C-alpha positions as CSV (number, residue, x, y, z in Angstrom):
1,X,-8.8,66.9,-63.5
2,X,-7.7,63.9,-64.2
3,X,-4.5,64.1,-61.9
4,X,-6.8,65.2,-58.6
5,X,-8.8,62.0,-59.2
6,X,-5.9,59.8,-59.4
7,X,-4.9,61.1,-56.2
8,X,-7.6,61.3,-54.3
9,X,-7.9,57.5,-55.5
10,X,-4.8,56.9,-54.0
11,X,-5.5,58.6,-50.9
12,X,-8.3,56.4,-50.5
13,X,-6.9,52.7,-51.7
14,X,-3.5,53.8,-48.7
15,X,-7.1,54.6,-46.1
16,X,-8.6,51.2,-47.0
17,X,-4.8,49.3,-47.1
18,X,-4.2,51.1,-43.7
19,X,-7.7,50.1,-42.5
20,X,-7.3,46.5,-43.5
21,X,-4.1,46.6,-41.7
22,X,-5.5,48.1,-38.4
23,X,-8.1,45.6,-38.9
24,X,-5.9,42.5,-38.7
25,X,-2.9,44.3,-36.3
26,X,-6.1,44.3,-34.0
27,X,-6.9,40.8,-34.7
28,X,-3.7,39.5,-34.2
29,X,-2.8,41.6,-30.8
30,X,-6.6,40.4,-29.5
31,X,-5.4,36.7,-30.5
32,X,-2.5,36.8,-28.4
33,X,-4.3,38.2,-25.3
34,X,-7.4,34.9,-25.0
35,X,-3.8,33.1,-25.9
36,X,-2.2,34.2,-22.7
37,X,-5.7,34.7,-20.9
38,X,-6.4,30.8,-21.6
39,X,-2.6,29.8,-20.4
40,X,-3.5,31.0,-17.4
41,X,-6.4,29.8,-16.9
42,X,-5.5,26.3,-17.2
43,X,-2.4,26.9,-15.0
44,X,-4.5,28.4,-12.2
45,X,-6.9,25.2,-12.7
46,X,-3.9,22.7,-12.6
47,X,-2.2,25.0,-9.8
48,X,-5.7,24.6,-7.8
49,X,-6.7,21.0,-8.7
50,X,-3.0,19.8,-6.8
51,X,-3.5,21.6,-4.2
52,X,-7.0,20.2,-3.0
53,X,-5.8,16.8,-4.4
54,X,-2.8,16.3,-2.5
55,X,-4.3,18.2,0.4
56,X,-7.3,16.0,0.9
57,X,-7.0,13.6,4.0
58,X,-7.1,10.2,3.7
59,X,-10.0,8.7,5.6
60,X,-10.9,5.2,7.1
61,X,-9.0,2.9,8.0
62,X,-7.8,1.8,4.7
63,X,-5.7,5.4,4.8
64,X,-2.5,2.5,3.5
65,X,-4.1,2.7,0.2
66,X,-4.1,6.0,-0.5
67,X,-0.6,6.6,1.1
68,X,0.8,3.2,-1.1
69,X,-0.6,5.6,-3.9
70,X,0.6,9.1,-3.6
71,X,4.0,8.8,-1.0
72,X,6.4,6.9,-3.1
73,X,6.2,10.4,-5.6
74,X,7.6,12.5,-2.7
75,X,9.2,9.8,-0.5
76,X,12.2,7.1,-1.5
77,X,10.8,3.7,-1.1
78,X,14.1,2.9,0.5
79,X,13.9,4.5,3.3
80,X,9.7,3.6,4.2
81,X,9.3,0.4,2.5
82,X,12.9,-1.9,3.0
83,X,14.9,-2.0,-0.1
84,X,15.0,-4.2,-2.6
85,X,16.7,-7.4,-3.0
86,X,18.9,-8.1,-5.9
87,X,16.3,-10.5,-7.6
88,X,13.4,-9.5,-6.0
89,X,11.0,-10.6,-9.4
90,X,13.1,-13.6,-9.6
91,X,10.3,-15.6,-7.4
92,X,9.7,-18.8,-9.6
93,X,6.2,-18.5,-7.8
94,X,6.9,-21.8,-6.1
95,X,6.5,-22.5,-2.0
96,X,8.4,-24.0,0.1
97,X,7.0,-26.1,3.6
98,X,8.5,-25.3,7.0
99,X,8.3,-27.6,9.9
100,X,7.9,-25.3,13.0
101,X,8.1,-26.9,16.6
102,X,6.9,-30.3,15.3
103,X,3.5,-29.0,15.5
104,X,2.7,-27.4,12.0
105,X,3.3,-26.5,8.7
106,X,3.6,-23.6,6.8
107,X,5.1,-22.7,2.8
108,X,7.0,-19.3,2.4
109,X,7.9,-18.2,-1.0
110,X,11.2,-20.2,-2.6
111,X,12.6,-16.9,-2.7
112,X,12.3,-15.9,1.1
113,X,15.4,-16.7,3.3
114,X,15.6,-17.9,6.4
115,X,17.5,-15.8,8.9
116,X,16.2,-17.8,11.7
117,X,15.4,-21.1,12.6
118,X,14.9,-22.7,16.0
119,X,13.1,-25.4,17.4
120,X,10.2,-23.6,18.4
121,X,10.1,-20.2,15.8
122,X,11.7,-19.6,12.5
123,X,11.9,-16.3,10.8
124,X,12.3,-15.3,7.1
125,X,13.6,-12.4,5.0
126,X,10.9,-11.3,2.8
127,X,11.5,-10.2,-0.8
128,X,12.8,-6.8,0.9
129,X,15.2,-6.0,3.3
130,X,14.3,-4.3,6.8
131,X,12.5,-5.9,9.6
132,X,9.1,-4.4,8.7
133,X,9.9,-7.3,5.3
134,X,10.6,-10.3,7.9
135,X,7.8,-13.4,8.9
136,X,7.9,-14.8,11.5
137,X,6.0,-18.7,12.7
138,X,6.3,-20.2,16.1
139,X,5.2,-21.9,19.2
140,X,4.6,-21.6,22.9
141,X,4.0,-24.5,25.2
142,X,0.5,-23.4,27.2
143,X,-1.1,-24.6,29.6
144,X,-4.8,-23.0,28.8
145,X,-7.1,-25.7,26.8
146,X,-8.6,-22.7,25.0
147,X,-7.1,-20.4,22.2
148,X,-8.8,-17.3,24.0
149,X,-7.7,-18.5,27.5
150,X,-4.3,-18.4,25.6
151,X,-4.5,-15.1,24.6
152,X,-5.5,-13.8,28.1
153,X,-8.6,-13.0,26.9
154,X,-10.9,-15.7,28.8
155,X,-14.6,-14.8,27.8
156,X,-14.6,-12.4,25.0
157,X,-15.4,-13.1,21.6
158,X,-13.0,-13.1,18.6
159,X,-13.8,-9.6,17.6
160,X,-13.2,-8.2,21.3
161,X,-10.4,-10.2,20.9
162,X,-9.0,-8.5,17.8
163,X,-9.9,-5.3,19.0
164,X,-8.1,-5.9,22.1
165,X,-5.3,-7.5,20.0
166,X,-4.7,-4.2,18.0
167,X,-3.7,-2.0,21.1
168,X,-0.6,-4.3,21.2
169,X,0.2,-4.0,17.7
170,X,3.5,-2.1,17.1
171,X,3.9,1.8,16.5
172,X,1.7,2.8,19.0
173,X,-1.1,-0.1,18.0
174,X,-3.2,-0.3,14.9
175,X,-7.0,-0.6,13.5
176,X,-8.5,-3.9,13.4
177,X,-9.8,-4.6,10.7
178,X,-11.4,-8.0,10.9
179,X,-10.7,-12.0,11.5
180,X,-11.5,-15.3,9.2
181,X,-11.5,-18.8,9.7
182,X,-9.1,-21.3,8.2
183,X,-11.0,-24.0,6.6
184,X,-10.4,-27.1,8.0
185,X,-8.0,-26.1,11.0
186,X,-8.9,-24.3,14.1
187,X,-6.9,-21.2,12.8
188,X,-7.9,-17.5,13.3
189,X,-6.4,-15.3,10.9
190,X,-6.5,-11.7,12.1
191,X,-5.5,-8.4,10.1
192,X,-4.6,-5.0,11.4
193,X,-3.3,-2.1,10.0
194,X,-1.9,1.2,11.1
195,X,0.4,3.9,9.1
196,X,3.4,2.3,8.8
197,X,2.4,-1.8,8.6
198,X,0.2,-3.9,7.4
199,X,-0.3,-7.5,9.0
200,X,-2.0,-10.7,8.7
201,X,-1.2,-13.0,12.2
202,X,-2.8,-16.6,12.7
203,X,-3.4,-17.8,16.0
204,X,-4.0,-21.8,16.6
205,X,-4.3,-23.7,19.9
206,X,-2.5,-27.0,18.9
207,X,-2.3,-30.0,20.8
208,X,0.9,-31.8,20.4
209,X,1.2,-35.0,22.8
210,X,0.3,-33.9,25.5
211,X,1.3,-30.3,25.8
212,X,-0.8,-27.9,23.9
213,X,1.0,-24.5,21.4
214,X,0.1,-21.3,21.2
215,X,1.2,-21.6,17.7
216,X,1.6,-17.9,15.9
217,X,2.2,-17.6,12.2
218,X,3.1,-13.1,11.5
219,X,3.2,-12.3,7.4
220,X,3.4,-8.0,7.5
221,X,4.6,-5.7,4.6
222,X,5.1,-1.5,5.4
223,X,1.9,-0.1,4.0
224,X,3.4,1.6,1.1
225,X,4.1,-2.0,-0.1
226,X,0.6,-3.9,0.4
227,X,-1.0,-3.6,-2.6
228,X,2.1,-3.6,-4.7
229,X,2.6,-7.3,-6.6
230,X,-0.3,-8.1,-5.0
231,X,2.1,-8.9,-1.8
232,X,-1.1,-9.5,0.5
233,X,-1.7,-12.0,-1.5
234,X,1.2,-13.6,-1.3
235,X,1.1,-12.7,2.7
236,X,-2.3,-14.5,2.4
237,X,-1.5,-17.3,0.8
238,X,1.5,-18.3,3.5
239,X,-1.2,-17.6,6.6
240,X,-3.5,-20.0,4.1
241,X,-1.1,-22.9,4.5
242,X,-1.0,-23.3,7.8
243,X,-1.5,-26.8,8.2
244,X,-0.3,-29.3,11.3
245,X,2.0,-31.3,11.0
């Protein structure tokens, strides 16, 4: 009888241990399954978020702000924004003043190189290579006695002039962003932007002796670089340095 009881107890203990092991195994398997499901859910969520973010269209004329944040991740800047010069960060923060056509003065960062200098025109290379990173200051003799007439837009207000000028900008035209009058001088800064380039352009009608000169200062940068390193602030300072000679 004693042996029989021991035999039964042994079977009961083994069954209990088997039950406990089965429960533990089931819990482990369930935990693994939950981990797989959670990982799959997180992967699906990340994929969906990426697709929605990248496929969302940039809206409004300020699309270059969005492009400036996204495109460098997918496209090499060298192909779209110009190659960096050897020491683009070597700018001391200083400006050099230039006189153009003996009619007006404009200042450029001291690391901008003069590419072309003629009596009525000067061209500079900005802190990156490429035509879209060049600045131009020039003047031409005109017979008109008002800026509107000199621009071929007699009778139009400044906003209408800006809209008309925007259609003549490179790459099929630009959006006209606005116009501002410079302080202390009869000169106006127009702002234009399209998918490839962002521009500040100053126009002024200047008297030089008996002549009247239509003066232009063009500053620009590819859309990818407009906000990079606060470049737009530097370009704004260039335009704002315009003064009569």
